[in-house]
C-alpha positions in Angstrom: -11.0 3.8 4.6 -8.7 4.3 7.6 -5.1 3.1 7.6 -5.9 0.5 10.2 -8.2 -1.5 7.9 -5.8 -2.2 5.0 -2.8 -2.5 7.4 -4.6 -5.2 9.4 -5.5 -7.1 6.2 -1.9 -7.0 5.0 -0.5 -7.7 8.4 1.5 -4.5 8.8 1.4 -1.7 11.4 -0.7 1.3 10.5 2.3 3.5 11.1 4.3 1.5 8.6 1.5 2.1 6.1 1.6 5.9 6.9 5.4 5.8 6.2 4.7 4.2 2.8 2.1 6.8 2.0 4.4 9.6 2.9 7.2 8.1 0.8 9.4 7.6 3.8 9.5 3.8 3.4 9.7 1.6 0.3 7.5 -1.5 0.8 8.3 -5.0 -0.4 6.6 -6.1 -3.6 4.3 -8.6 -1.8 3.1 -5.7 0.5 2.5 -3.5 -2.5 0.6 -6.2 -4.4 -1.6 -6.9 -1.3 -2.4 -3.2 -0.9 -3.2 -2.9 -4.6 -5.6 -5.8 -4.3 -7.3 -4.5 -1.1 -7.7 -1.0 -2.4 -8.8 -2.2 -5.8 -6.3 -0.1 -7.7 -4.9 -0.9 -11.1 -1.3 -2.1 -10.7 -0.2 0.2 -13.6 -1.1 3.2 -11.4 1.4 2.1 -8.8 4.2 1.0 -11.0 3.8 3.7 -13.7 2.1 6.8 -12.2 2.1 8.6 -15.5 -0.4 6.1 -17.0 
């Protein structure tokens, strides 16, 4: 999946998503929750990476 697809679904710029991925930007909780839903990831993985 390219950055453009989830970024468009969430309503953010693909460059902003890249900054999130590279740990340069901390997204808001609503953005994180939308990305979790779109990428079909368990929320625990994002909020507790050791699980």
